[in-house]
Residue, then its C-alpha position, 0 to 999 in steps of 0.5 A: m517610785v515610777r508612779k511618783e515620777k509620773l505624778d510629778s511630771m504631770f504636775n509640772a505639765f499642768s503647772i505650765v498652763s495653770g495661769g497662776n491658779y493652784v494645781y492638783v494631780c491625784d494618782m487615783k490608783q494609789d490615792l496620792s496627790r500633789w498640790s501647789k506649794s502656794a496652796v499648801d501655805y495659803f490654806g495650811l495644808p499638811s504637805e505638798y504630797m497628801e494621801n486621801a486629799q479629798s478627806i483633808w480638803n473636805e475639812h477646809l471647806h465651809p460645812t454647807d459646801r461639803e456635801y456638794f463637793n463630796e458628791s462630785i469627787n465620789a462620782i469621779f472616783a466611782g467612774s460615773d463622771n470624768n470632769h467637774t467644775l465646782e465653786y465652794r468656800a475654803r478656809r485659809l490659814d487665818g480662819e477666813y473663808v474665800v470663794c474658790v472655783c475648782q476645775g478637774v478632769v480624769i485622765h485614763d490609762d491605756d486600758g481606759k480605766p481612770e488613772y489620774f485626776c488633775g485640775s486647778i483651783k482659782n482663788h477669788d480672794s482678790v475679788n471684792y465681795i463687799d461693797d465699800v460704800t454700803n457694806l452690802r455684798s457686791l455684784y460679785g457676791f450676788l453672782d456667786d450666791l446665785k451660782s451656789a443656789f443653782w448647785k443646790k437647786q433652790e427656787l428663788d425670787i429675785l428683785m432688782i431696784g434702781v434709783e433714777e437720775f441719781s446723778r442729779t443728787n451728786d451734781i447738787f450735793g456732791y459725791t460724798f453726800g451721794n455716798r451717804a444717800l446710798r448708805k442710807l438706802g442700803s440700810l433701809l433695804l436691809s430693814e425692809f427685806r430683813c425677813e425675805g432674803q440677802v440684800y446686795r449693792m450692784d453696779g451704779t445705783k442698783f441694788a438687789v434682793i435674793a429671796q429663798k422663802s418669799s414671793i414676787q407678790r410679797l416683794s412687790e408689796i414691800y417695794a411699793d412701800l419702799q417707793e412711798t418712803c423714798a418719794k416722801e420720807f427719805y432723809v440724809g441727816s436733815d436733808r430730805l431727798t425725793l428718790s424715784l425708784c424702778a424695779g424688775a423681778l424674776h422667779l427662778e426655778r430652772f437651773s440650767v442657765s448661767p447667773d449672767t443670763v439671769y442678771s441680763c434678764l433682771r436688767f431688762a425687767l429694770h429697764e422696762s420698769k423705768g422706761n415703760h411702766h413708770g417705776e412699777l415693778f416689772e416681772f420678767q415672765e418666762v414663756v414656755i416653749d415646750e414641756s422641757r424648755n422655756s424662754l430663759t434656757r433659750l436666752n442662755e443658749i443664745r448668750n453662749s453663742i455670742v461667747d462662742e464667737c457668735v456661732g448660730f447667728e446669721l444676717y438676713y437682708q431686706p432690700v430698699v428700693d428707689a421710690k421712683t424706679e423701684e431699683m434696689c439701692g440698698a438693704e437693711a441687715l437684720i439679725r437672726w439666730r438658728n439652733n437645731d432645738y429652737g429653729l430660727v429665732p427672730p430678733f424681737l425674742f432676744v435683742p431687747i433683753l441682750e441689750q442689757d448684757s455686757l456681751f451685746p457689743e461683741l454681737g453688734k461688732w459681729i453684725l457690723r463685720e458680717a454686713m460689710i463683708c456681704g455688702n462688698r459682695i453686692r457692691a461688686k455689681y451695685p457700686n452705690f449700694v448702701m448697707n443699713v445696720n441697726l445700732s443698739y444703745a449698748q454699742l453707743e455707750r461704749t467709748d470706743f464705738v467710733d473706733v470699732v466702726l472705723d477699724l471695721l471699715k478699714a479691715t473689710h475695705f468697705p467704703a464709709k459712704n456705702l454704710c448707713l447706721e440706723l438709730t433705733e427707738r430703743c436708743r432714746l434714753l441716751d444723752v443727745k450730746l453723746l449722740q452728737n459727738i458720735f455721729v459728727r465723727l462718723r459723718e466726717e468719715g462719710v458714714r450715713i446716719a438714719l433715724d429709724d422708727f420715726g414717729t415713735g417716742f424717741s424720734s422727736l423734732g428736737v432730736l432731728r434738729k440736734l443730730p446730723i441725719d441723712c435719712v428718716k425712716i417712717d415706722r410701718d404703723y403710719v402706713l398700714n392704713i394709709q389708703s383709708n386713714k386721712e390722719d395717717r396720710n396727713t402724718v406721712k405728708f408732714i414727716s415728708q415735709l419735715a425731712e425735706a426741711f432738714n435735707a434728709e431722705l425719706c424711706v417708708e417701711g412696711v410697704e406691702t401692696a402696690e396700692m400702698r406704693d402708689m398712695l405713698r408716691k404722692f408724697n416726697v418719698t425717696s425709697f421703699q422697704g417692705f414685703y411688697y418687694s421682699r421679705p428679709v432673706p439670707i445673703e445667697e437668696f438676696c444675691v440670686k434675686y439681684s444677680c450679684 
């Protein structure tokens, strides 16, 4: 009776913090368990109190999931594991299976022996795993099926397909017709990939295929045929549409990463296909770092760092100097990630991929806050100091982006006039009207706007005309050979005149020698940035250099 009272006491305690999930507590010494009544009713279990609950629950699991469930529970009772997190399918009272996530932990007695196994079960029945438009499995189903493959350590080839500029179809024919087109495309994908794997409808106009017995080469061949069909022979009723597709792919053979990390890599590959490879299939290639680690596992660690309140991230600062006096007038904040296993990782190894991740705006917010805090430290000695921070399109797409910036300025007491937000080349796909609305509001508050990477694909004359730009930054590629290359000198001269015509300052990046500096001074340049003055350095080193 005493042990049953203790079982009930622990059950009540776990129920308080369960967050609405089902709760179970097992007395491991007597193999007596108590389960939530809601779970008993939902799954048709014999009673709230059960002996040998493992065997009873095992009969309610999907047959293909039982092996992994029993393996984990046996390890718990054998003392080789102290906790587990499992996802499996459980049969509810009406015979249908629902996806559940079970988390449990072992509590030891005073002698250190396992005494109770306690935990909760989250029922995902409320999540829609079937897409309403196409009747394909949805993004939720895609992520869950990835998790299942991870547990089973199944090598996979994954393909993600996107439809470019599908909004035009909706604008011309209406959303009802657009949904018919997506259903037709879903049926076509099912037909084309029926022998390769499972087809999914992802978010928006994206689809995916998880193939267990195929190859990237085979998926690429099918995709090429699909492109041809969608471009020339795609009919919805009697209406022929021309659909432009893009695709990214990934071969998965490591299982220490999360499905969300895989999803981000696929989105990156899809973005590369669309932006830089004219719709040809782009494969995300893992780079082997050493014998036991690769770029995907590193990216997974970086992504986890964002979840853990951006632990491991730090900002380096590269000074911006006045072109005439060479006095420090500002700095650009540059993100880095540091880890005991991977060392200091530069941004080009993770930012382009993480920009496709829903977590990236949180990192962007952390960067802004940290830059403002450090900027205040520098401003104490240099009141006119301007902190430059790069923006990502993932931030700019958020409807609350302006409010986030203004709230951070208020919270850190950083003056808006001392902040300069840099619009990078990767933002080129965003709608100019969206950018106008954002930057007009920020300019009204005093925030400065810089156009970074001028001379690359995004930085066109049309964009300079339409956006309120305070500073144009010339990409370093245009000045590396400025002493010997007449065309580069003419390019810099033209850009300097262009900036002056639009009342914008001109900053030249990549200044590495005194000779480059002297040559650039012949043009209407406002400021310099480059290794000649300083490499990017941590805030402490920056403050020592400039006594701030």
